[in-house]
FIGU-782571 format. One record per residue (C-alpha): residue number from 1; residue in three letters; x negated, y, z. Coordinates in steps of 0.2 Angstrom, whole numbers, plus 2048, in hexadecimal, padded with zeros to 3 digits. Example, Ala and Ser with C-alpha at 12.3 -4.5 7.8 and 13.67 -1.06 7.14 Angstrom:
BEGIN
i; aa; c1; c2; c3
1; ALA; 7C2; 7EA; 827
2; SER; 7BC; 7FB; 824
***
This chain:
BEGIN
i; aa; c1; c2; c3
1; MET; 821; ECD; 10F
2; THR; 813; ECE; 102
3; GLY; 80E; EC0; 0F7
4; ALA; 7FE; EBE; 100
5; GLU; 807; EBD; 111
6; GLY; 813; EB0; 109
7; GLY; 805; EA6; 102
8; GLY; 7FC; EA6; 113
9; GLU; 80B; EA0; 11C
10; LEU; 80E; E92; 10F
11; LEU; 7FC; E8D; 110
12; LEU; 7FD; E8C; 123
13; LEU; 80D; E82; 122
14; VAL; 805; E76; 116
15; ALA; 7F5; E74; 122
16; SER; 801; E71; 131
17; ILE; 80A; E63; 128
18; VAL; 7FA; E5B; 123
19; GLY; 7F3; E5D; 134
20; LEU; 803; E56; 13C
21; GLY; 803; E47; 12F
22; VAL; 7F1; E43; 134
23; LEU; 7F5; E44; 147
24; SER; 804; E38; 144
25; GLN; 7F9; E2B; 13B
26; LEU; 7EC; E2C; 14A
27; LEU; 7FA; E2A; 157
28; SER; 801; E1C; 14C
29; ALA; 7F1; E13; 14D
30; ARG; 7EF; E16; 15F
31; PHE; 800; E10; 165
32; ARG; 802; E03; 157
33; VAL; 813; E09; 151
34; PRO; 818; E0F; 13F
35; SER; 812; E20; 13C
36; VAL; 823; E25; 135
37; LEU; 829; E27; 147
38; PHE; 81C; E35; 14B
39; LEU; 81F; E3D; 13A
40; ILE; 831; E3F; 13D
41; LEU; 82E; E46; 14E
42; ALA; 822; E52; 147
43; GLY; 82E; E58; 139
44; VAL; 83C; E5B; 146
45; ALA; 830; E65; 151
46; ILE; 82C; E71; 143
47; GLY; 83D; E70; 13A
48; PRO; 84C; E7B; 13D
49; GLU; 850; E71; 14D
50; GLY; 83F; E74; 154
51; LEU; 833; E83; 150
52; GLY; 83C; E87; 140
53; VAL; 82C; E89; 136
54; LEU; 831; E7D; 128
55; THR; 842; E7F; 11F
56; ILE; 849; E79; 10F
57; ASN; 844; E8A; 107
58; SER; 832; E8A; 10E
59; PHE; 82B; E84; 0FD
60; GLY; 838; E8D; 0F2
61; GLU; 847; E86; 0E9
62; SER; 83E; E7A; 0DE
63; GLY; 82D; E79; 0E6
64; LEU; 832; E6D; 0F3
65; SER; 83B; E62; 0E7
66; THR; 82C; E61; 0DC
67; ILE; 820; E5D; 0EB
68; VAL; 82C; E4F; 0F1
69; GLY; 82E; E48; 0DF
70; LEU; 81B; E46; 0DD
71; SER; 81A; E3F; 0EF
72; VAL; 826; E32; 0EA
73; ALA; 81C; E2E; 0DA
74; ILE; 80C; E2B; 0E4
75; ILE; 815; E21; 0F2
76; VAL; 81E; E16; 0E5
77; PHE; 80E; E14; 0DB
78; GLU; 804; E0F; 0EA
79; GLY; 811; E02; 0F0
80; ALA; 812; DFA; 0DF
81; PHE; 7FF; DFB; 0DD
82; HIS; 7FE; DEF; 0ED
83; LEU; 80B; DE3; 0E6
84; LYS; 7FF; DD6; 0E1
85; ILE; 805; DC7; 0D7
86; SER; 7FA; DBC; 0E2
87; LYS; 803; DC3; 0F1
88; ILE; 814; DBF; 0EA
89; LYS; 80E; DAD; 0E6
90; GLU; 809; DAB; 0F8
91; ALA; 81A; DAF; 0FE
92; PRO; 827; DA2; 0FE
93; THR; 836; DA1; 0F2
94; ALA; 841; DA9; 0FE
95; VAL; 839; DBA; 0F9
96; LEU; 842; DB9; 0E8
97; ARG; 853; DB7; 0F0
98; LEU; 84F; DC4; 0FE
99; THR; 84B; DD1; 0F0
100; THR; 85A; DCD; 0E6
101; ILE; 868; DC5; 0EF
102; GLY; 863; DCD; 0FF
103; ALA; 861; DDE; 0F7
104; ALA; 872; DDD; 0F0
105; ILE; 879; DD9; 101
106; ALA; 870; DE8; 109
107; PHE; 876; DF3; 0FB
108; PHE; 888; DEF; 0FA
109; GLY; 88A; DEC; 10D
110; THR; 882; DFD; 112
111; ALA; 88C; E06; 105
112; GLY; 89C; DFE; 10C
113; ALA; 897; E03; 11E
114; VAL; 893; E15; 119
115; HIS; 8A4; E16; 10F
116; PHE; 8AE; E0E; 11D
117; PHE; 8A7; E15; 12D
118; LEU; 8A2; E26; 126
119; GLY; 8AF; E29; 119
120; ALA; 8A2; E2D; 10C
121; ASN; 8A7; E2D; 0FA
122; TRP; 8A1; E1E; 0F1
123; ASP; 893; E27; 0E7
124; ILE; 88B; E2D; 0F7
125; ALA; 88E; E1C; 0FF
126; LEU; 886; E13; 0F1
127; LEU; 877; E1F; 0F0
128; ILE; 874; E1C; 103
129; GLY; 876; E09; 101
130; ALA; 869; E09; 0F3
131; LEU; 85D; E13; 0FD
132; LEU; 85E; E08; 10D
133; ILE; 85A; DF8; 103
134; ALA; 848; DFD; 105
135; THR; 83E; DF7; 114
136; GLY; 82D; DFC; 10E
137; PRO; 81B; DF6; 111
138; THR; 816; E06; 11A
139; VAL; 822; E03; 128
140; VAL; 821; DF0; 128
141; THR; 80E; DEE; 127
142; PRO; 80A; DF7; 137
143; ILE; 816; DEC; 140
144; LEU; 80E; DDC; 139
145; LYS; 7FD; DE3; 13E
146; VAL; 803; DE3; 150
147; VAL; 80D; DD3; 14E
148; PRO; 802; DC5; 146
149; VAL; 810; DBA; 140
150; ARG; 80E; DAB; 135
151; ASP; 806; DB0; 123
152; ARG; 816; DAA; 11B
153; VAL; 821; DB5; 125
154; ALA; 815; DC4; 123
155; ALA; 814; DC1; 110
156; THR; 827; DC1; 10E
157; LEU; 82A; DD1; 118
158; GLU; 81C; DDA; 10F
159; THR; 821; DD4; 0FE
160; GLU; 833; DD8; 101
161; GLY; 82E; DEA; 107
162; ILE; 824; DEE; 0F7
163; VAL; 831; DE7; 0EB
164; ASN; 840; DEF; 0F3
165; ASP; 837; DFF; 0F4
166; VAL; 836; E00; 0E1
167; THR; 847; DF8; 0DD
168; ALA; 84F; E03; 0EA
169; ALA; 847; E13; 0E3
170; ILE; 84C; E0E; 0D1
171; LEU; 85E; E0A; 0D6
172; ALA; 860; E1A; 0E0
173; VAL; 85A; E25; 0D2
174; VAL; 866; E1D; 0C6
175; LEU; 875; E1F; 0D2
176; PHE; 870; E31; 0D6
177; LYS; 86F; E35; 0C3
178; ALA; 880; E2E; 0C1
179; MET; 887; E39; 0CF
180; THR; 880; E49; 0C7
181; VAL; 884; E46; 0B5
182; GLY; 895; E4F; 0B7
183; GLU; 8A0; E41; 0B1
184; GLU; 8B0; E40; 0B9
185; THR; 8B1; E2D; 0B7
186; LEU; 8A2; E22; 0B8
187; ASN; 8A3; E11; 0B0
188; THR; 898; E02; 0AF
189; GLU; 893; E07; 09D
190; LEU; 88C; E17; 0A3
191; TYR; 883; E10; 0B2
192; LEU; 87B; E03; 0A7
193; GLN; 876; E11; 09A
194; LEU; 86E; E1B; 0A8
195; PHE; 865; E0C; 0AF
196; ALA; 85F; E07; 09E
197; GLU; 859; E18; 09A
198; ARG; 84F; E1B; 0AA
199; LEU; 848; E0A; 0AC
200; GLY; 844; E08; 09A
201; THR; 83B; E19; 099
202; GLY; 832; E15; 0A9
203; LEU; 82C; E04; 0A4
204; LEU; 826; E0B; 093
205; VAL; 81D; E1A; 09A
206; GLY; 816; E10; 0A9
207; VAL; 80F; E03; 09D
208; VAL; 807; E10; 091
209; VAL; 7FF; E19; 0A0
210; ALA; 7F9; E09; 0A8
211; ALA; 7F1; E04; 097
212; VAL; 7E8; E14; 095
213; VAL; 7E2; E15; 0A7
214; TRP; 7DC; E03; 0A6
215; SER; 7D3; E06; 095
216; VAL; 7CA; E15; 09B
217; LEU; 7C4; E0C; 0AA
218; GLN; 7BF; DFD; 0A1
219; TYR; 7B7; E04; 091
220; VAL; 7B2; E16; 095
221; ASP; 7A2; E1B; 09E
222; LEU; 7A8; E24; 0AD
223; SER; 796; E29; 0B2
224; PRO; 78D; E1C; 0BE
225; ASP; 78B; E29; 0CB
226; ASN; 79D; E2F; 0CD
227; ALA; 7A6; E1F; 0C6
228; PRO; 7AF; E1B; 0D6
229; GLN; 7B5; E2D; 0D8
230; ASN; 7BA; E2E; 0C6
231; ALA; 7C4; E1E; 0C7
232; ARG; 7CD; E24; 0D6
233; LEU; 7D2; E34; 0CE
234; LEU; 7D7; E2C; 0BE
235; THR; 7E3; E20; 0C6
236; LEU; 7EB; E2E; 0D1
237; ALA; 7ED; E38; 0C1
238; GLY; 7F5; E29; 0B8
239; ALA; 802; E28; 0C6
240; ILE; 807; E3A; 0C5
241; ILE; 806; E3B; 0B2
242; ALA; 811; E2B; 0B1
243; PHE; 81E; E33; 0BD
244; GLY; 81E; E44; 0B4
245; ALA; 81F; E3E; 0A2
246; ALA; 82D; E31; 0A6
247; ASP; 837; E3E; 0B0
248; TYR; 835; E4B; 0A2
249; VAL; 83D; E3F; 096
250; PHE; 84B; E39; 0A2
251; THR; 84E; E41; 0B3
252; GLU; 84A; E35; 0C1
253; ALA; 841; E28; 0B5
254; GLY; 830; E2D; 0BD
255; VAL; 832; E21; 0CB
256; ALA; 834; E12; 0C0
257; ALA; 825; E18; 0B6
258; ALA; 81A; E1A; 0C6
259; ALA; 81F; E09; 0CC
260; THR; 81B; E00; 0BB
261; ALA; 80A; E09; 0BA
262; GLY; 806; E04; 0CC
263; LEU; 80B; DF2; 0CA
264; ILE; 801; DF0; 0BA
265; LEU; 7F1; DF8; 0C0
266; GLY; 7F2; DF0; 0D0
267; ASN; 7F1; DDF; 0C8
268; ALA; 7E5; DE4; 0BA
269; GLY; 7D5; DE1; 0C3
270; LEU; 7CF; DF3; 0C2
271; PRO; 7BD; DF7; 0C5
272; TYR; 7BB; E00; 0D6
273; GLU; 7CC; DF9; 0DB
274; GLU; 7C7; DF9; 0EE
275; ASP; 7C2; E0C; 0EC
276; ILE; 7D2; E10; 0E3
277; GLU; 7DD; E07; 0F0
278; ALA; 7D4; E10; 0FF
279; PHE; 7D5; E21; 0F6
280; LYS; 7E8; E1F; 0F1
281; GLY; 7EC; E19; 103
282; ASP; 7E4; E29; 10A
283; ILE; 7EE; E34; 0FD
284; THR; 7FE; E2B; 101
285; LEU; 7FC; E2E; 114
286; ILE; 7FB; E41; 110
287; VAL; 80A; E41; 104
288; LEU; 814; E37; 111
289; SER; 811; E45; 11D
290; PHE; 81A; E51; 112
291; VAL; 828; E45; 10E
292; PHE; 82C; E40; 120
293; ILE; 829; E50; 128
294; THR; 833; E59; 11A
295; LEU; 842; E4C; 11D
296; ALA; 842; E4F; 12F
297; ALA; 841; E62; 12D
298; LEU; 850; E61; 121
299; LEU; 85A; E58; 12E
300; GLU; 864; E62; 13B
301; PHE; 86A; E59; 14A
302; ASP; 87C; E5E; 146
303; GLN; 87A; E52; 137
304; LEU; 877; E44; 143
305; PHE; 885; E49; 14F
306; MET; 891; E4B; 140
307; LEU; 88F; E39; 13D
308; GLY; 895; E34; 14E
309; LEU; 89A; E23; 152
310; GLY; 89B; E1F; 13F
311; GLY; 889; E22; 13D
312; VAL; 885; E16; 14C
313; ALA; 890; E09; 144
314; VAL; 887; E0A; 134
315; VAL; 876; E08; 13D
316; VAL; 87D; DF9; 146
317; VAL; 884; DF1; 136
318; VAL; 873; DF4; 12C
319; MET; 868; DEE; 13A
320; PHE; 872; DE0; 143
321; VAL; 87E; DDA; 136
322; LEU; 878; DDC; 125
323; ARG; 865; DD9; 128
324; PRO; 868; DC8; 131
325; LEU; 875; DC3; 125
326; LEU; 86A; DC5; 116
327; VAL; 85B; DBE; 11E
328; PHE; 863; DAE; 123
329; LEU; 86C; DAC; 112
330; THR; 85D; DAE; 108
331; THR; 850; DA4; 112
332; ARG; 85B; D95; 114
333; GLY; 851; D85; 10E
334; ASP; 840; D8D; 110
335; ARG; 833; D88; 11C
336; PHE; 838; D96; 129
337; THR; 83C; D91; 13B
338; VAL; 84C; D98; 143
339; ARG; 841; DA3; 14E
340; GLU; 838; DAA; 13F
341; THR; 848; DAD; 136
342; LEU; 84E; DB7; 145
343; PHE; 83E; DC1; 145
344; MET; 840; DC6; 133
345; SER; 852; DCB; 137
346; PHE; 84C; DD7; 144
347; VAL; 83E; DDE; 139
348; GLY; 846; DE9; 12B
349; PRO; 841; DFB; 12F
350; ARG; 845; E08; 122
351; GLY; 838; E16; 11E
352; ILE; 82F; E1C; 10F
353; ILE; 83A; E1B; 100
354; PRO; 84A; E1F; 109
355; ALA; 843; E2E; 111
356; SER; 83A; E35; 102
357; VAL; 847; E32; 0F5
358; ALA; 855; E38; 101
359; THR; 84B; E48; 103
360; LEU; 84A; E4A; 0F1
361; PHE; 85C; E47; 0EE
362; ALA; 861; E52; 0FC
363; ILE; 857; E61; 0F5
364; ARG; 85F; E5F; 0E4
365; LEU; 871; E5D; 0EB
366; GLN; 86E; E6C; 0F6
367; THR; 865; E78; 0EB
368; GLY; 866; E71; 0D9
369; PRO; 871; E76; 0CB
370; ALA; 883; E73; 0CC
371; PRO; 88B; E68; 0D0
372; THR; 884; E68; 0E1
373; ASN; 889; E5E; 0F1
374; PRO; 883; E66; 101
375; ALA; 88F; E5B; 10B
376; GLY; 889; E4B; 102
377; ALA; 877; E51; 105
378; ASP; 87A; E53; 118
379; LEU; 882; E41; 119
380; LEU; 874; E3A; 10E
381; VAL; 866; E41; 119
382; GLY; 86F; E3E; 12A
383; THR; 873; E2C; 126
384; VAL; 862; E27; 11F
385; PHE; 859; E30; 12D
386; LEU; 863; E28; 13A
387; VAL; 860; E16; 133
388; ILE; 84D; E1A; 131
389; LEU; 84B; E21; 143
390; VAL; 855; E13; 14C
391; SER; 84D; E05; 141
392; VAL; 83C; E0C; 143
393; VAL; 83D; E0F; 156
394; LEU; 846; DFE; 15A
395; GLU; 83D; DF3; 14E
396; GLY; 82C; DFB; 14E
397; GLY; 82C; DFE; 160
398; LEU; 832; DED; 166
399; ALA; 82C; DE2; 158
400; ARG; 81E; DDB; 163
401; GLN; 82A; DD7; 171
402; ILE; 836; DCF; 165
403; ALA; 829; DC4; 15E
404; GLU; 823; DBE; 16F
405; LYS; 834; DBB; 174
406; LEU; 838; DB0; 165
407; ASP; 826; DA8; 166
408; VAL; 822; DAC; 154
409; ILE; 80F; DB1; 157
410; PRO; 806; DA0; 154
411; MET; 7F4; D9D; 153
412; ARG; 7EC; D9D; 142
413; VAL; 7E6; D8C; 13B
414; LEU; 7DB; D8B; 12B
415; ILE; 7DC; D7B; 121
416; ILE; 7CF; D7A; 114
417; GLY; 7D5; D6D; 107
418; GLY; 7E7; D6C; 101
419; GLY; 7E7; D59; 0FD
420; ARG; 7F1; D4C; 105
421; VAL; 7E8; D4D; 116
422; GLY; 7E9; D60; 117
423; ARG; 7FB; D61; 111
424; SER; 800; D54; 11D
425; LEU; 7F7; D5D; 12C
426; ALA; 7FF; D6E; 126
427; GLU; 811; D66; 127
428; ARG; 80E; D60; 138
429; LEU; 806; D70; 13F
430; GLU; 814; D7B; 137
431; ALA; 821; D70; 13E
432; ARG; 81B; D75; 14F
433; GLY; 81B; D88; 14A
434; GLU; 808; D8A; 146
435; ASN; 802; D97; 13A
436; VAL; 7F9; D8C; 12D
437; VAL; 7F0; D93; 11E
438; LEU; 7E9; D86; 111
439; ILE; 7DA; D8A; 106
440; GLU; 7DA; D80; 0F6
441; GLU; 7D0; D82; 0E6
442; ASP; 7D9; D78; 0DA
443; LEU; 7E6; D82; 0D2
444; PRO; 7F4; D75; 0CE
445; VAL; 7F3; D6F; 0E0
446; LEU; 7F3; D81; 0E6
447; GLU; 803; D85; 0DC
448; GLN; 80C; D75; 0E3
449; LEU; 807; D7A; 0F5
450; ARG; 80F; D8B; 0F2
451; ASN; 81E; D85; 0E9
452; ASP; 821; D79; 0F9
453; GLY; 821; D88; 104
454; PHE; 80F; D87; 10B
455; THR; 804; D97; 10E
456; ALA; 7F5; D93; 102
457; ARG; 7E6; D9D; 0FC
458; GLN; 7DC; D99; 0ED
459; GLY; 7CA; D97; 0EF
460; ASP; 7BB; D8D; 0F4
461; GLY; 7BB; D8A; 106
462; THR; 7A8; D8A; 107
463; ASP; 7A8; D9C; 102
464; ILE; 7A6; DA7; 111
465; GLU; 7B1; DB5; 108
466; VAL; 7BF; DA9; 105
467; LEU; 7BF; DA4; 117
468; ARG; 7BF; DB6; 11D
469; GLU; 7CD; DBB; 111
470; ALA; 7D7; DAC; 117
471; GLY; 7D6; DB2; 129
472; ALA; 7C7; DA8; 130
473; GLU; 7C2; DB6; 13C
474; ASN; 7D3; DB5; 145
475; ALA; 7D4; DA2; 144
476; LYS; 7D5; D97; 153
477; THR; 7D3; D87; 149
478; VAL; 7CA; D83; 139
479; VAL; 7CD; D71; 131
480; ALA; 7C1; D6B; 123
481; ALA; 7CC; D5E; 11B
482; THR; 7C6; D5D; 109
483; GLY; 7C0; D4C; 101
484; ASP; 7AE; D52; 100
485; ASP; 7A4; D50; 110
486; ASP; 796; D5D; 10A
487; ALA; 7A4; D6A; 108
488; ASN; 7AC; D66; 119
489; LEU; 79A; D67; 122
490; LEU; 797; D78; 11A
491; VAL; 7A9; D7E; 11F
492; ALA; 7A5; D79; 131
493; GLN; 795; D82; 131
494; LEU; 79C; D92; 12A
495; ALA; 7AB; D91; 137
496; LYS; 79F; D8F; 145
497; SER; 791; D9A; 141
498; ASN; 799; DA9; 137
499; PHE; 7AB; DA9; 13F
500; ASP; 7A8; DA2; 150
501; VAL; 7B8; D98; 14F
502; GLU; 7BC; D8F; 15F
503; ASN; 7C3; D7F; 158
504; VAL; 7BB; D77; 148
505; ILE; 7C0; D66; 142
506; ALA; 7B9; D5D; 133
507; ARG; 7BE; D4E; 12A
508; ALA; 7B0; D41; 127
509; ASN; 7B5; D37; 118
510; ASN; 7A5; D2C; 119
511; PRO; 7A3; D26; 12B
512; SER; 790; D27; 12A
513; ASN; 792; D3A; 128
514; ALA; 79B; D3C; 139
515; SER; 78B; D3E; 143
516; ALA; 786; D4D; 138
517; PHE; 796; D56; 13C
518; GLU; 794; D52; 14F
519; ASP; 783; D59; 14F
520; LEU; 78B; D6A; 14B
521; GLY; 796; D68; 15A
522; VAL; 7A5; D66; 14E
523; GLN; 7B3; D5A; 152
524; THR; 7B3; D4D; 146
525; ILE; 7C1; D42; 13F
526; SER; 7BB; D32; 136
527; ALA; 7C7; D2E; 128
528; ALA; 7C3; D1B; 12A
529; GLU; 7C4; D1B; 13D
530; SER; 7D4; D25; 13D
531; THR; 7DD; D19; 131
532; ALA; 7D7; D0A; 13B
533; TRP; 7DE; D13; 14B
534; ALA; 7EF; D17; 143
535; ILE; 7F1; D05; 13D
536; ASP; 7EC; CFE; 14E
537; ASN; 7F8; D0A; 157
538; GLN; 806; D04; 14B
539; ILE; 802; CF2; 14F
540; GLU; 7FF; CF3; 162
541; ARG; 809; D03; 167
542; PRO; 817; D04; 159
543; ALA; 823; D0E; 164
544; LEU; 816; D1B; 168
545; SER; 80F; D1C; 156
546; ASN; 820; D1F; 14F
547; TRP; 824; D2C; 15C
548; MET; 813; D35; 158
549; SER; 818; D36; 146
550; GLU; 827; D40; 14B
551; LEU; 81D; D4D; 154
552; GLY; 824; D5F; 152
553; ARG; 835; D58; 14E
554; SER; 83D; D4E; 15C
555; GLY; 82D; D4E; 167
556; ASP; 81D; D57; 16A
557; VAL; 80C; D56; 173
558; GLN; 803; D66; 178
559; GLU; 7F4; D6A; 182
560; ILE; 7F4; D7A; 18B
561; GLU; 7E8; D84; 197
562; ILE; 7EF; D89; 1A8
563; THR; 7EF; D9C; 1A8
564; ASN; 7FD; D9F; 1B4
565; GLU; 7F6; DA4; 1C5
566; ASN; 805; D9D; 1CE
567; LEU; 802; D8C; 1C8
568; ALA; 7F0; D8B; 1CE
569; GLY; 7EF; D81; 1DE
570; LYS; 7FF; D77; 1DA
571; GLN; 7FF; D65; 1DA
572; ILE; 806; D5B; 1CB
573; VAL; 815; D55; 1D5
574; ASP; 81A; D67; 1D9
575; LEU; 817; D6D; 1C7
576; GLY; 820; D5E; 1BF
577; SER; 830; D61; 1C9
578; GLU; 830; D73; 1C2
579; LEU; 82E; D6E; 1AF
580; PRO; 83D; D6D; 1A3
581; ASN; 845; D5C; 1A2
582; GLY; 83D; D51; 195
583; VAL; 82B; D56; 198
584; LEU; 81D; D4C; 1A0
585; ILE; 80B; D51; 1A4
586; ALA; 801; D44; 19C
587; LEU; 7EF; D49; 19F
588; VAL; 7E5; D56; 1A9
589; SER; 7D4; D5B; 1A1
590; ARG; 7C7; D64; 1AC
591; ASN; 7B4; D67; 1A9
592; GLY; 7B4; D5C; 199
593; THR; 7BD; D4D; 1A1
594; SER; 7CF; D47; 19F
595; GLU; 7DA; D3C; 1AA
596; VAL; 7EC; D37; 1AC
597; PRO; 7F0; D41; 1BC
598; THR; 7F7; D3A; 1CC
599; PRO; 804; D44; 1D5
600; ASP; 7F8; D4C; 1E1
601; VAL; 7EC; D53; 1D4
602; GLU; 7EA; D66; 1D8
603; LEU; 7EA; D71; 1C9
604; GLN; 7DD; D7F; 1C6
605; ARG; 7DD; D8E; 1BB
606; GLY; 7D5; D89; 1AB
607; ASP; 7DA; D77; 1AB
608; HIS; 7E1; D70; 19B
609; ILE; 7F1; D65; 19D
610; THR; 7F9; D5B; 18F
611; LEU; 80C; D5C; 18F
612; ILE; 816; D4E; 186
613; GLY; 829; D4E; 183
614; ARG; 837; D55; 179
615; THR; 832; D64; 16D
616; GLU; 83C; D71; 175
617; ALA; 839; D6C; 187
618; VAL; 826; D6C; 183
619; ARG; 827; D7E; 17C
620; GLU; 830; D83; 18C
621; ALA; 823; D7C; 197
622; ILE; 815; D85; 18D
623; ASP; 81E; D95; 190
624; GLN; 81F; D91; 1A3
625; CYS; 80D; D8A; 1A5
626; GLY; 800; D92; 19A
627; THR; 7F8; D95; 189
628; PRO; 7F7; D87; 17B
629; VAL; 7E6; D81; 178
***
């Protein structure tokens, strides 16, 4: 074969991989499942087990290693670039425990399972354990787009994925280097030395590169006509240079450098940041195609079959023992419900970093200079691939059904004002499982809300962009609860006119302002009248008042819309006998009027009924009857 023919075949192969990668992304968007599943299937299709057009030698002995290495740099840089300090602050304190204690449990637990069930040497077992720490935002985020869980849950899973992507990569490269130094005995001192060399070099190079890129973008005229394009290219070049320079000093130090540069630049307030993020996202999608398709092409079915029942046991331990264990241990004491904790236990798919770094290591173990370890490479790729495939298929494909079964997809409620009223309301709504987001401008109040576990955004609630970023477009209820009636009136106007929110409620601090709110069609709560009403209830109806104060704990009151066709035409007496014990139908609302129903009232589709009773019984009745209002 001539050089021209070989070059033509290589070009066709690259074009095929890019085309399959783009197709995988389109299928992912269409079916709302992580793209990694389609990328892996594409790799199997063109790899040795399929058409056989892509093999480990397709790019030459060192070419594939270089391509995958640069891909890892871009992927890690992009992940760290999206790790915003503000996002970490939104997430509860459980994130710190999840990315430290939880990561340690995953690391040692997975390594132990691989060693015990697959008989792997400890070096390979620890390497696999390090790689499988990472969940990764590029497989978690698509799940959260399909499953709109509470912001606190989403922030925790996304932050965990981003942080663990970086830490898993650094830990894995240190362990890999320790494997290949040729020492007969590896001790703690050597591990610490290798870790310090690579992490220190990576941090230093990453800081320097980030400083240079930031300085150029801030102080150098990039030409007004092409400034966004030049900013994108400069940032991409910074990621590759950081990786290459650090890797040149110490092999495998490039990952830490790329992560450091990405973290700094992502939080530095770069000009044209949105353009840079969009561009890097597109580049990352392309390199992901190479990584996943290459990983799948390197895999032979014999490697999976070789794992046998031991491989299945490892998957079961990783997904159904270690993941729930570390989630429950690290989220204790936070504001998660048991159902939310269960959901997080079932959402830990592995993807980007395990696949890309495993590919890189396998290539070096199979084709690199002595000492090589082909058997270890097969075990590494087979185990990592098996966990990725099973976790993505089960957790990505069934996430929506799991969330619905666990009832962790609540409606979104925006509360503008994090003072005593807003905070008290948020506590009550969250106790009933609602997805509450507080907007507060005062920084000390905001920090206290976050420290206490609330999901809170900083900003002026009368700013339309602040409302949009907080999720007003998807909110079912907006509550204006500040101490300023003018601000509350403006919030109510924006929620109604700009976001078409179904339910807008405003606090009127001055009773004389209540009519202005009502003229807008806004439900208005007068602070003075509410206080008087609460005092009156305490005097005349103390038992009911005390019970109402416990709503969301021992008892609950919920209004629901009848959406179940089987209930239309039934009488209250018939429906009441079918409801769980401990639930009563207190009101039936139809055409704007409400009444305490008699046993012979016949229900119609669209009626609103108010349920009162024990918390769990009320929730069971909601599932049985219809949709919460």
